ROBA-181546 format. One record per residue: residue number from 1; residue in three letters; x, y, z of N, C-alpha, C, O in turn. Coordinates in Angstrom, 1 decimal, always signed. Layout:
{resi: NUM, resn: ALA, nX: X, nY: Y, nZ: Z, caX: X, caY: Y, caZ: Z, cX: X, cY: Y, cZ: Z, oX: X, oY: Y, oZ: Z}
...
END
This chain:
{resi: 1, resn: MET, nX: -5.8, nY: +187.7, nZ: +106.8, caX: -5.9, caY: +188.3, caZ: +105.4, cX: -4.7, cY: +187.8, cZ: +104.6, oX: -3.6, oY: +187.8, oZ: +105.1}
{resi: 2, resn: GLN, nX: -4.9, nY: +187.2, nZ: +103.5, caX: -3.9, caY: +186.7, caZ: +102.6, cX: -3.7, cY: +187.6, cZ: +101.4, oX: -4.7, oY: +187.8, oZ: +100.6}
{resi: 3, resn: PRO, nX: -2.5, nY: +188.2, nZ: +101.2, caX: -2.3, caY: +189.1, caZ: +100.1, cX: -2.2, cY: +188.3, cZ: +98.8, oX: -1.6, oY: +187.2, oZ: +98.8}
{resi: 4, resn: ILE, nX: -2.6, nY: +188.9, nZ: +97.7, caX: -2.4, caY: +188.3, caZ: +96.3, cX: -1.9, cY: +189.4, cZ: +95.4, oX: -2.1, oY: +190.6, oZ: +95.7}
{resi: 5, resn: ASN, nX: -1.2, nY: +189.0, nZ: +94.4, caX: -0.7, caY: +190.0, caZ: +93.4, cX: -1.6, cY: +189.9, cZ: +92.2, oX: -1.8, oY: +188.8, oZ: +91.6}
{resi: 6, resn: ILE, nX: -2.1, nY: +191.1, nZ: +91.7, caX: -2.9, caY: +191.2, caZ: +90.5, cX: -2.2, cY: +192.2, cZ: +89.6, oX: -2.0, oY: +193.3, oZ: +90.1}
{resi: 7, resn: THR, nX: -2.0, nY: +191.9, nZ: +88.4, caX: -1.5, caY: +192.9, caZ: +87.5, cX: -2.5, cY: +193.3, cZ: +86.5, oX: -3.1, oY: +192.5, oZ: +85.8}
{resi: 8, resn: ALA, nX: -2.8, nY: +194.6, nZ: +86.4, caX: -3.8, caY: +195.2, caZ: +85.5, cX: -3.1, cY: +196.1, cZ: +84.5, oX: -2.1, oY: +196.7, oZ: +84.8}
{resi: 9, resn: TYR, nX: -3.7, nY: +196.2, nZ: +83.3, caX: -3.1, caY: +197.0, caZ: +82.3, cX: -4.2, cY: +198.1, cZ: +81.8, oX: -4.7, oY: +198.0, oZ: +80.7}
{resi: 10, resn: PRO, nX: -4.4, nY: +199.1, nZ: +82.7, caX: -5.4, caY: +200.1, caZ: +82.3, cX: -4.9, cY: +200.9, cZ: +81.2, oX: -3.7, oY: +201.2, oZ: +81.0}
{resi: 11, resn: GLU, nX: -5.8, nY: +201.4, nZ: +80.3, caX: -5.4, caY: +202.2, caZ: +79.2, cX: -5.4, cY: +203.7, cZ: +79.5, oX: -4.8, oY: +204.5, oZ: +78.8}
{resi: 12, resn: ASP, nX: -6.1, nY: +204.1, nZ: +80.6, caX: -6.1, caY: +205.5, caZ: +81.0, cX: -6.4, cY: +205.7, cZ: +82.4, oX: -6.7, oY: +204.7, oZ: +83.1}
{resi: 13, resn: ALA, nX: -6.4, nY: +206.9, nZ: +82.9, caX: -6.6, caY: +207.2, caZ: +84.3, cX: -8.0, cY: +206.8, cZ: +84.8, oX: -8.2, oY: +206.4, oZ: +85.9}
{resi: 14, resn: SER, nX: -9.0, nY: +206.9, nZ: +83.9, caX: -10.4, caY: +206.6, caZ: +84.3, cX: -10.5, cY: +205.1, cZ: +84.6, oX: -11.3, oY: +204.7, oZ: +85.5}
{resi: 15, resn: GLN, nX: -9.8, nY: +204.2, nZ: +83.9, caX: -9.8, caY: +202.8, caZ: +84.2, cX: -9.2, cY: +202.5, cZ: +85.6, oX: -9.6, oY: +201.6, oZ: +86.3}
{resi: 16, resn: ILE, nX: -8.1, nY: +203.2, nZ: +85.9, caX: -7.5, caY: +203.1, caZ: +87.2, cX: -8.5, cY: +203.5, cZ: +88.3, oX: -8.6, oY: +202.7, oZ: +89.3}
{resi: 17, resn: GLU, nX: -9.2, nY: +204.6, nZ: +88.1, caX: -10.2, caY: +205.0, caZ: +89.1, cX: -11.3, cY: +204.0, cZ: +89.2, oX: -11.8, oY: +203.8, oZ: +90.3}
{resi: 18, resn: ALA, nX: -11.7, nY: +203.4, nZ: +88.1, caX: -12.8, caY: +202.4, caZ: +88.1, cX: -12.3, cY: +201.2, cZ: +89.0, oX: -13.1, oY: +200.6, oZ: +89.7}
{resi: 19, resn: VAL, nX: -11.1, nY: +200.7, nZ: +88.8, caX: -10.6, caY: +199.6, caZ: +89.6, cX: -10.6, cY: +199.9, cZ: +91.0, oX: -11.0, oY: +199.1, oZ: +91.9}
{resi: 20, resn: LYS, nX: -10.1, nY: +201.1, nZ: +91.4, caX: -10.1, caY: +201.6, caZ: +92.8, cX: -11.5, cY: +201.6, cZ: +93.3, oX: -11.7, oY: +201.1, oZ: +94.5}
{resi: 21, resn: ALA, nX: -12.5, nY: +202.1, nZ: +92.6, caX: -13.8, caY: +202.2, caZ: +93.1, cX: -14.4, cY: +200.8, cZ: +93.3, oX: -15.1, oY: +200.6, oZ: +94.3}
{resi: 22, resn: PHE, nX: -14.1, nY: +199.9, nZ: +92.4, caX: -14.6, caY: +198.5, caZ: +92.5, cX: -14.0, cY: +197.9, cZ: +93.8, oX: -14.8, oY: +197.3, oZ: +94.6}
{resi: 23, resn: MET, nX: -12.7, nY: +198.0, nZ: +94.1, caX: -12.1, caY: +197.5, caZ: +95.3, cX: -12.7, cY: +198.1, cZ: +96.5, oX: -13.0, oY: +197.4, oZ: +97.5}
{resi: 24, resn: LYS, nX: -12.9, nY: +199.4, nZ: +96.5, caX: -13.5, caY: +200.1, caZ: +97.7, cX: -15.0, cY: +199.6, cZ: +97.9, oX: -15.4, oY: +199.4, oZ: +99.0}
{resi: 25, resn: ALA, nX: -15.7, nY: +199.4, nZ: +96.8, caX: -17.1, caY: +199.0, caZ: +96.9, cX: -17.2, cY: +197.6, cZ: +97.6, oX: -18.2, oY: +197.3, oZ: +98.3}
{resi: 26, resn: LEU, nX: -16.2, nY: +196.8, nZ: +97.3, caX: -16.2, caY: +195.4, caZ: +97.9, cX: -15.5, cY: +195.4, cZ: +99.3, oX: -15.4, oY: +194.4, oZ: +99.9}
{resi: 27, resn: LYS, nX: -15.1, nY: +196.6, nZ: +99.7, caX: -14.4, caY: +196.7, caZ: +101.0, cX: -13.1, cY: +195.9, cZ: +101.1, oX: -12.9, oY: +195.2, oZ: +102.1}
{resi: 28, resn: ILE, nX: -12.4, nY: +195.8, nZ: +99.9, caX: -11.1, caY: +195.1, caZ: +99.9, cX: -10.0, cY: +196.1, cZ: +100.0, oX: -9.9, oY: +197.1, oZ: +99.3}
{resi: 29, resn: LYS, nX: -9.2, nY: +195.9, nZ: +101.0, caX: -8.0, caY: +196.7, caZ: +101.2, cX: -7.0, cY: +196.5, cZ: +100.0, oX: -6.8, oY: +195.3, oZ: +99.6}
{resi: 30, resn: PHE, nX: -6.4, nY: +197.5, nZ: +99.5, caX: -5.5, caY: +197.4, caZ: +98.4, cX: -4.5, cY: +198.5, cZ: +98.5, oX: -4.6, oY: +199.5, oZ: +99.1}
{resi: 31, resn: GLU, nX: -3.4, nY: +198.3, nZ: +97.7, caX: -2.4, caY: +199.3, caZ: +97.6, cX: -1.9, cY: +199.2, cZ: +96.1, oX: -1.9, oY: +198.2, oZ: +95.5}
{resi: 32, resn: ILE, nX: -1.5, nY: +200.4, nZ: +95.6, caX: -1.0, caY: +200.5, caZ: +94.3, cX: +0.5, cY: +200.7, cZ: +94.3, oX: +1.0, oY: +201.6, oZ: +94.9}
{resi: 33, resn: SER, nX: +1.2, nY: +199.8, nZ: +93.7, caX: +2.6, caY: +199.8, caZ: +93.7, cX: +3.1, cY: +200.8, cZ: +92.6, oX: +2.6, oY: +200.8, oZ: +91.5}
{resi: 34, resn: LYS, nX: +4.2, nY: +201.5, nZ: +93.0, caX: +4.8, caY: +202.4, caZ: +92.0, cX: +5.8, cY: +201.7, cZ: +91.2, oX: +6.3, oY: +202.2, oZ: +90.2}
{resi: 35, resn: GLU, nX: +6.2, nY: +200.5, nZ: +91.6, caX: +7.2, caY: +199.7, caZ: +90.9, cX: +6.6, cY: +199.2, cZ: +89.6, oX: +5.5, oY: +198.7, oZ: +89.6}
{resi: 36, resn: LYS, nX: +7.4, nY: +199.2, nZ: +88.6, caX: +7.0, caY: +198.6, caZ: +87.3, cX: +7.5, cY: +197.2, cZ: +87.3, oX: +8.7, oY: +197.0, oZ: +87.6}
{resi: 37, resn: PRO, nX: +6.7, nY: +196.3, nZ: +86.8, caX: +7.2, caY: +194.9, caZ: +86.7, cX: +8.3, cY: +194.8, cZ: +85.6, oX: +8.3, oY: +195.6, oZ: +84.6}
{resi: 38, resn: TYR, nX: +9.2, nY: +193.9, nZ: +85.8, caX: +10.2, caY: +193.6, caZ: +84.8, cX: +9.6, cY: +193.0, cZ: +83.5, oX: +8.6, oY: +192.3, oZ: +83.6}
{resi: 39, resn: ASN, nX: +10.2, nY: +193.4, nZ: +82.4, caX: +9.8, caY: +192.8, caZ: +81.1, cX: +10.1, cY: +191.3, cZ: +81.2, oX: +11.2, oY: +190.9, oZ: +81.5}
{resi: 40, resn: PRO, nX: +9.1, nY: +190.4, nZ: +80.9, caX: +9.2, caY: +189.0, caZ: +81.0, cX: +10.4, cY: +188.4, cZ: +80.1, oX: +11.0, oY: +187.5, oZ: +80.5}
{resi: 41, resn: GLU, nX: +10.6, nY: +189.1, nZ: +79.0, caX: +11.7, caY: +188.6, caZ: +78.1, cX: +13.0, cY: +188.9, cZ: +78.8, oX: +13.9, oY: +188.0, oZ: +78.7}
{resi: 42, resn: PHE, nX: +13.2, nY: +190.0, nZ: +79.4, caX: +14.4, caY: +190.3, caZ: +80.1, cX: +14.6, cY: +189.3, cZ: +81.3, oX: +15.7, oY: +188.8, oZ: +81.4}
{resi: 43, resn: VAL, nX: +13.6, nY: +189.0, nZ: +82.0, caX: +13.7, caY: +188.1, caZ: +83.1, cX: +14.1, cY: +186.7, cZ: +82.6, oX: +15.0, oY: +186.0, oZ: +83.2}
{resi: 44, resn: ALA, nX: +13.6, nY: +186.3, nZ: +81.5, caX: +13.9, caY: +185.0, caZ: +80.9, cX: +15.4, cY: +185.0, cZ: +80.5, oX: +16.1, oY: +184.0, oZ: +80.7}
{resi: 45, resn: LYS, nX: +15.9, nY: +186.1, nZ: +79.9, caX: +17.3, caY: +186.2, caZ: +79.6, cX: +18.2, cY: +186.0, cZ: +80.8, oX: +19.3, oY: +185.4, oZ: +80.8}
{resi: 46, resn: ILE, nX: +17.9, nY: +186.7, nZ: +81.9, caX: +18.7, caY: +186.7, caZ: +83.1, cX: +18.7, cY: +185.2, cZ: +83.7, oX: +19.7, oY: +184.7, oZ: +84.1}
{resi: 47, resn: LYS, nX: +17.5, nY: +184.6, nZ: +83.7, caX: +17.4, caY: +183.2, caZ: +84.2, cX: +18.2, cY: +182.3, cZ: +83.3, oX: +18.9, oY: +181.4, oZ: +83.9}
{resi: 48, resn: LYS, nX: +18.2, nY: +182.5, nZ: +82.0, caX: +19.0, caY: +181.6, caZ: +81.1, cX: +20.5, cY: +181.8, cZ: +81.4, oX: +21.3, oY: +180.9, oZ: +81.5}
{resi: 49, resn: SER, nX: +20.9, nY: +183.1, nZ: +81.6, caX: +22.3, caY: +183.4, caZ: +81.9, cX: +22.7, cY: +182.8, cZ: +83.2, oX: +23.8, oY: +182.2, oZ: +83.3}
{resi: 50, resn: GLU, nX: +21.9, nY: +182.9, nZ: +84.2, caX: +22.2, caY: +182.2, caZ: +85.5, cX: +22.4, cY: +180.7, cZ: +85.4, oX: +23.3, oY: +180.2, oZ: +86.0}
{resi: 51, resn: GLN, nX: +21.5, nY: +180.1, nZ: +84.6, caX: +21.6, caY: +178.7, caZ: +84.4, cX: +22.9, cY: +178.3, cZ: +83.6, oX: +23.6, oY: +177.3, oZ: +84.0}
{resi: 52, resn: GLU, nX: +23.2, nY: +179.1, nZ: +82.6, caX: +24.5, caY: +178.8, caZ: +81.9, cX: +25.7, cY: +178.9, cZ: +82.8, oX: +26.6, oY: +178.2, oZ: +82.7}
{resi: 53, resn: PHE, nX: +25.7, nY: +179.9, nZ: +83.7, caX: +26.8, caY: +180.1, caZ: +84.7, cX: +26.9, cY: +178.9, cZ: +85.6, oX: +28.0, oY: +178.3, oZ: +85.8}
{resi: 54, resn: LYS, nX: +25.7, nY: +178.4, nZ: +86.1, caX: +25.7, caY: +177.2, caZ: +86.9, cX: +26.2, cY: +176.0, cZ: +86.2, oX: +26.9, oY: +175.1, oZ: +86.8}
{resi: 55, resn: ASP, nX: +26.0, nY: +175.9, nZ: +84.9, caX: +26.4, caY: +174.8, caZ: +84.0, cX: +27.9, cY: +174.9, cZ: +83.6, oX: +28.4, oY: +174.1, oZ: +82.9}
{resi: 56, resn: GLY, nX: +28.5, nY: +176.0, nZ: +84.0, caX: +29.9, caY: +176.2, caZ: +83.7, cX: +30.1, cY: +176.8, cZ: +82.3, oX: +31.3, oY: +176.8, oZ: +81.8}
{resi: 57, resn: LYS, nX: +29.1, nY: +177.3, nZ: +81.7, caX: +29.2, caY: +177.9, caZ: +80.3, cX: +29.5, cY: +179.4, cZ: +80.4, oX: +28.6, oY: +180.2, oZ: +80.2}
{resi: 58, resn: PHE, nX: +30.7, nY: +179.8, nZ: +80.8, caX: +31.1, caY: +181.2, caZ: +80.9, cX: +32.6, cY: +181.3, cZ: +80.6, oX: +33.3, oY: +180.3, oZ: +80.5}
{resi: 59, resn: THR, nX: +33.0, nY: +182.5, nZ: +80.4, caX: +34.5, caY: +182.8, caZ: +80.1, cX: +35.0, cY: +183.7, cZ: +81.2, oX: +34.5, oY: +184.7, oZ: +81.5}
{resi: 60, resn: ARG, nX: +36.2, nY: +183.2, nZ: +81.7, caX: +36.9, caY: +184.1, caZ: +82.7, cX: +37.9, cY: +184.9, cZ: +82.0, oX: +38.5, oY: +184.5, oZ: +81.0}
{resi: 61, resn: VAL, nX: +38.0, nY: +186.2, nZ: +82.4, caX: +38.9, caY: +187.1, caZ: +81.8, cX: +39.7, cY: +187.7, cZ: +82.9, oX: +39.2, oY: +188.2, oZ: +83.9}
{resi: 62, resn: LYS, nX: +41.1, nY: +187.7, nZ: +82.8, caX: +41.9, caY: +188.3, caZ: +83.8, cX: +41.9, cY: +189.8, cZ: +83.7, oX: +41.6, oY: +190.3, oZ: +82.6}
{resi: 63, resn: LYS, nX: +42.0, nY: +190.4, nZ: +84.8, caX: +41.9, caY: +191.9, caZ: +84.9, cX: +42.8, cY: +192.5, cZ: +83.9, oX: +42.5, oY: +193.5, oZ: +83.2}
{resi: 64, resn: GLU, nX: +44.1, nY: +192.0, nZ: +83.8, caX: +45.0, caY: +192.6, caZ: +82.9, cX: +44.7, cY: +192.4, cZ: +81.4, oX: +45.2, oY: +193.1, oZ: +80.5}
{resi: 65, resn: ASP, nX: +43.8, nY: +191.5, nZ: +81.1, caX: +43.4, caY: +191.2, caZ: +79.7, cX: +42.0, cY: +191.8, cZ: +79.4, oX: +41.5, oY: +191.7, oZ: +78.2}
{resi: 66, resn: LEU, nX: +41.4, nY: +192.5, nZ: +80.3, caX: +40.1, caY: +193.0, caZ: +80.1, cX: +40.0, cY: +194.0, cZ: +79.0, oX: +39.0, oY: +193.9, oZ: +78.2}
{resi: 67, resn: GLN, nX: +40.9, nY: +194.9, nZ: +78.8, caX: +40.8, caY: +195.9, caZ: +77.8, cX: +40.9, cY: +195.3, cZ: +76.4, oX: +40.1, oY: +195.6, oZ: +75.5}
{resi: 68, resn: SER, nX: +41.8, nY: +194.3, nZ: +76.2, caX: +41.9, caY: +193.7, caZ: +74.9, cX: +40.7, cY: +192.8, cZ: +74.7, oX: +40.3, oY: +192.7, oZ: +73.5}
{resi: 69, resn: PHE, nX: +40.1, nY: +192.2, nZ: +75.7, caX: +38.9, caY: +191.4, caZ: +75.6, cX: +37.7, cY: +192.2, cZ: +75.1, oX: +36.9, oY: +191.8, oZ: +74.3}
{resi: 70, resn: LEU, nX: +37.6, nY: +193.4, nZ: +75.6, caX: +36.5, caY: +194.3, caZ: +75.2, cX: +36.8, cY: +195.1, cZ: +73.9, oX: +35.9, oY: +195.8, oZ: +73.4}
{resi: 71, resn: GLY, nX: +38.0, nY: +194.9, nZ: +73.4, caX: +38.3, caY: +195.6, caZ: +72.1, cX: +38.6, cY: +197.1, cZ: +72.3, oX: +38.4, oY: +197.8, oZ: +71.4}
{resi: 72, resn: LEU, nX: +39.1, nY: +197.4, nZ: +73.5, caX: +39.5, caY: +198.8, caZ: +73.7, cX: +40.9, cY: +199.1, cZ: +73.4, oX: +41.3, oY: +200.3, oZ: +73.5}
END
């Protein structure tokens, strides 16, 4: 058995139940994840930031300079 990920966007509880009934009717084992997927825009920002760090595009701040750097 090979698992696959499918993301559905039901509008209400009746649609969730319909999807469950469909899967059961086809005798497909399934599970419903309680985890919410990350916002794709947020993921893109994180990946961009990681790449910038790898490219050396970052600023180092000494611990003693941190408050002045943050404007505190």
